[in-house]
N, C-alpha and C positions, 0 to 999 in steps of 0.2 A: 226289671227281669235282674234275680239276684247271681250274685258271681260268687264262685267255688272254683278258690284258688285250685283247690286238689284236683277237680274235674280234670280229664285230659280226653280231649275229642282229635281222631286223627281224620284229616280229610285227605286224600287223594287227588288226582287233579286238581290241586288247587291251586295253581299259577294262573288261572285265568277262568274266568266263565263261572259255571254254576258253583262249581269246589270252592272258589275264588272267593265267591258272595256267602255259601255255609261257612267258610272257615271264620269271616267278617261276622257272622251271626254269630256263631255259637264262641267265637272270644269272648262275646260281652258275658257266656257265661263261666269261662275257664280256661282251661290253656289248650292250645291248639298244636299239633303238628301237623304240618307244612307238607304235602310229598307230591312230587312229580316227577317224570322223566329229563326236563328242561331247566336244568341247572340255576342257569342265568336270571330266567322268570322268575323261578322259586323264590331267588334270593334277593330280588325285586320286591317280589310281594310278601316276604317275610320279612322286609326294611319297613314297609306301607304298614300291615298292621304295626311293628312296634311302633309305630311314630304315633298311631292312633293309640298309644297304651294297650295295648293286646298281648298277651304274652305267647309268642310263637318260634316255634321250634321249628326246623326245617330237615326233610333228611331226597336226598334225590335215590328214585327207587325206579326200576324198570317193572311195571306189573306180570311181564308177559315172564318173567324170569325166577323162579323160584329160589335159587337161592338170596337173589334179589329182596323178594318179598320178604325171604325170614331173618334177613339182615334189618332189615326194616321192622318187623315183628321185636327182634332184640332189641333194637334201640327202642322202642314204645315200652318196652317192658323197661329198660330201667330208669323212663320216665314216670313211672306209677302204674296206677290201676286207669285201663279203659272203661269211661264211660261211656263214648260215641265213638262209629266209625262211619264216615260216608265214603260210599265209593264212586267218586264223580267222574274219574279216569276212563277215558273210552276216545275211539274215534270215528266218522261219519265214512260211510262207503265209497266217499270223493274224494279221500283219503290216503288210503290204500287197499293193499289187497286181500280176498279174501280170506287167504288165509290171518294176514297182520289182524283182520276186522276181527276176528273171530276169537285171535288169543288174549288182542287186546280187551276188547268187548265181553266175555265172558270168561275165553279160560281165566284172566287176570284177575276179575271178580273171584271166581272159585279160590285160587289161590290165594289173597287178600281173607277170603273170611275164613280159611281152613285154618292159617297162619295166626287169625287173631282169637277167635272164638277160644282158645284157653286162657288170652286173656281178659278176657271180658269179668268186670264186675255186676253184681246183681243190680239190676235196674238199667243195666246201660241196653244202647240198639245200633242197631248197625242197620244204616238206611244205604241201600243199593240205586244209581240211578240208572233205569231200563227205559224206554220211550213209548211213545202211541203208535212207534211202528212194529211193538211187539202184538198188538190187535190184529197187524193187518196180514197176522202169516196163518196160514190155510192150516186148520186143525188135522194130524196124523199123529195115532199114538204110534208109530213105527219111529218116527225124525224125533219125536218126546222122548224116546230109549234114549239114542242117542243122545241130546242135546241135557239129559240128565247125569251125565255121565262125562262134565267136559273137563276131567284131571282125568280120564282114561289114556295111557301112552297112545294110543289108536284113535283117540279122538278126531284129529281132523283129519283122515284119512277115512273114518266112515262116516264124515259130517258130508264131506266131501259130493257125493251121487245125491243127496240132499239141496243142493243147488240149484236144480231147474226145476225150482218148485213156478209154479205160474203167479209171476207178480202185478200187480196194477202196472200202468205204464209209465216209465220213466225215463226216457230213450236217452238220458243225459249220461245216465250211471252204467257202470260196467252191470250187466246182468247178475253175474256171478259174486260181487261185493255188495250189490244191494239184496242181494237174496243173504248172504252172510249178516250183512247189518241186520234183517230181521231175523235172523233164527239169534243171535246172538242177543241179542231184547228179551226176544221171548226166553231163550234162556234163563236170562238173568232172571229176569219176574219166577220161573221155575223153581228156582233155583233158594232164591225165599222163602217159597212156600213150602220145601221138600227139607231146607235146614230148620224152620219152624220149631219141632220138638225139638231139638239138641241144644240152639238156645235159650230154649226155656228151663232145661235141665240146670241154666246155670245164673236161673231167675233174667235171662235179656229175651229182648225184642228183635227179629229182623223181619223187614220188609221192602218193598221196592218204590219206588217214584218213575211213573211214567208223564215222563213231560211232554208236553206239547212243541210247537217250536219257537223256540227260545232264543234271544239275540244275544248270543254271545259271539265271540270273533271266529267260531267253528259254525255255528246257525246261521251267522252274517253271510258269513262267506256263499255257503247255500244260496241262500234266498237272492244272494245278486247272480247268481249263476246258473241255479235251476229254473226251470221256468210250472216244474210241477209243486215246487214248494212252495212259490209265490199262488200258484193257483188255491194249494192249501190253506194258505192263510186268510185268503177270500172269502174261504165257505166256513174258519173257523167263526163261531158267535159272537165272540169279542172284536173279530176283526182285527187284530195285530200280532206281532210278535210278542210271547211273554219274556218279563225279563229273569235277568238271574237270581234276583233280589227276590221275587217270588216264588222263584224254586224252593231258595232259602227261606224262605218263612215254614214254606211246609216241614223242608228237612230240620226246622228250631224245633218245629208242634210235636216232629215225631220223633225225637231225644229225651223230650221232656216227658214229666210223669204224667200230665195230661194226656198221655198217648198210654197210658198201661196197659190198654185191654186192645191194643192194636199192636196184631204180628201175622205175619203168614200169606199176608196182602199185598196190591198193587192199590196204590194211589194216582187215580190219572189228576194231574195239574194239567190241562190244555187249553184252558180257554173255549172247552166246548167242540172240540173238533171231531174227537172222537163221535161221540152222541149223533153231530150234526150228520158226517160220513157216514153212519150206520143208517140212521132213517133217509139218507141220500139213495143208499142201494136199497131201499127198502127192507129193510132188517125190523 
């Protein structure tokens, strides 16, 4: 893996989990800008990468806030051309109410993509972390119409009636937060599909990754406390939690020239969970 000192990769949610693993992996190929809302953990991660010989900058950012995202984009611009963006910032339905889940996981993704599109260089790629949860969403053209416009000022008001969708049993979770998470992740997948032509006009690509159940601090918290998650891992053919490094490997590939014909799609990295669940349901 050759290193290009002029290459810049921006990674949100970089203080831990899949974001941190992706930053470490991409840091072997160029400079990384670590982004997170947690300044303390962000600083610790930056110091750790620097000690490993990785050139790492850091910037605190709240992806829900358009001004904060704009300042992030301005800072990235000062560092040079952007060769890759990994949007791993996100929260789970057990961490917040439905508004915050949608605001971080979907609206935040849309803000990042909107602000960074003008900065990307030819050959660049954006990789957005979605979830296998996006596949559990009941298809609805009416709901998708709302999901496809996350930057609309009335988005949260318009999406709230959609939170009454019927979900698989997950009694440990607040129903609205659980629905919001599924909607948000479906929205991320659709956003990457929708934006592919605009990114292609700049010679860039955009894709989403739908991880299965991953052994991150957030994932481990849910695995330890939510029975439905443990049952889901049991029905996964590989029969274990995934590793953040396995997601980072997929991110690295999608940000490379080897993936130059891949855009506007979603990559499942789930240990076979989606396939197993689909066949178990008789689909």
